[in-house]
C-alpha positions, 0 to 999 in steps of 0.5 A: 470484521477485519482481522487485527494484525497488531500485537503489543510488546513486552520487552525492548525492541532494540535489545531483541532486534539487534540480533536479527540479521538484515542480510540473507536470512532474518528469523524470529528465532533470533528473538527470545520474546514471544508477544501474543500472536495475531488472531486468524483471518477467519474461523474457517479451515484453510482453503486448498491451493488453487491449481494455478501452477505448472510446477507448484512448490507443494511440500517441504524439501531438504534443499530448502533453507532452514536455520540450525535451531529450527525443529526438524519436524517443523516446516518453516514459514519461508517468506521471500522478500525482494527489495532494491537494496543495491539500487543506483538511487540512494533514496531508494536504497534507504527506503529498502533498508527501512522496509526490511526493518519494518518487516523484522518488526512485524515478524517480532510482533507476530511472535511466530518462531517458525517464520523465516525471512529470506531476502534477495536484491531487486537491484534496479529491477527487471532481470535482477528481480527475476533472479531474486525470485528464482533464488528465493523459490530455490530456497523454498519461499512459499510467499514473496513480499515485494518487489517495489517497482512495476517492471520488477513485479512483471518480471517476478510474477510469472516465475512465482506463478509457475510455482503457485507462490503469491506475490505481495508487491508494493508497486502502484502500477495497476497493470502489473496486478493479477494472476497471483500478484497482489498490490499492497500499495496506496493506489491513487484510484482508491483516493479518487474514488473516495473523495469524488464519492463523498463530494457527490454524496454531499450534493456536488453533481458537476465535476471537472478534473485538472491532471498533469500530462504524466503517468500519474495524471493518466491514472487519476484521470481514468479513476476520476471518470470511473468515480463520477460515472459510478456516482451518476454525476456529470463530467463537465471538463477534463483538462491536462497540462504540462507538469510545471507551474507556468503551464496551468493558467489556460487549463485552470481558466477553462475549468473555472468557466466550465460550470463545475461545482467540484474540481479534482486537482491531481497534483501536489506541491508547488504546482498545486499552489499555483493552480488553486489561486488561479482557479479562484482568480478566474471565478472558481472561488471556494464558496462556489466550487469545492476543490478535491485532492488525492493523497499527494495533498497529505504529503505537504503540510504547507498546503494547509496555509494556502488560502485558496485551498481552505475548505477543500477535501482530499482522501488519505489515511486517517491522521496519525493512523500509523502513530503506533507503528512509528513509535514502535519503529523508532523505539527499535531503530532510533529513527522514524521509518520511511513513509512506505515502510508500513507496507512491508510491516503490513505484508509480513503481518499478513503473512503471519496472520495466514500462516496456519494450516498445511505448509505450501497450501496456506497462502491461497487466493481464497485467503488473500481475497477475503472480502472482510479484509484486514487491519493494517498500519494505515487502516483496513484494506483488502485485495480485490479479485484483480489483484489490486487493493481497496483501502478504507480512507478518510476524507479530510478538509484543509484548514489553517490549523491542519487537516480535519476529518469530515468523513472518518475512515471505515473500520469494516468492509461489512455491508460493502460489496466487493 
């Protein structure tokens, strides 16, 4: 069964977390409450670190960072966090601020007074992220959480790999995963695989896809091909379009005439609301063709009111799966978290979960790539051998009253091959 990464609070977050610094160092030692620690991932003994590095961080050094009130004979669980705190984009800075608060919350929930969070700035990525990694490694970080963007992960990963330090990153770019870099993000490949697989299991055999001429469209098109092939169904049409509402008529007409009985639309928002009625007018009505979507559909409540989308399916986390986290965050900080803040909470909770064992030999590949997976804010997840993640997603149906679950999110990976 996946290991739980949540714990209940017995005191007010606000009274505790206000004393936790957000700048260079954030430590659970600043909070006096001790909620119950999460259960270990498995009952097996920690697996020795694989020889991945030329210059591994393999023991505590006096030069590494520690807080004055930490026991001299204990090695802190030093966790480096790299986020774009000084990005040139205001929304990105706001996201970084929300994510570090979520990381604090996870640290508090873990109840492990030996965890030490150390932050460094990703900036706008690239060289800045590389400098951040070097700073954190010099301070003794034995695991790095972040960075956010693909180019930053590419810059950080080889530096961390040289020291045998794993990177739990938030990028959605599959190409930056692997060799010690693990992506905790919501990958569109998971969503496409889930909804296509569900459609195939429910009798749909002729598939088409409408995907924008963007990087996201490239990823979803490839994932669509893989998913339909895995389902032993048939691809009858693949249509691409410029990412604007005026460019969808021709591709939509071609798909409507393709004979598809299921159409994946890798799009949300205004463009989706242009595509769906066009398909219907061209003959791909909802009684003949099942429309399929990705997690983009879950971000726009207005889509539920689009008549041509009624009865369509899309894959996303179970509704309100994050309600407990959102409530805790709001109680602590007086506002709702940013949409991706839960990823930082999960990352630090996972670190706390694996923090048993010998320092600098506990965040091993074997522990991270546990086939049983872990329970996070938005459901179960696990890392695959290539560093990407697999998530347990629900399939939801669009209705006028909001999304309805037609296939629940799994609660375990048991019985499913890796």
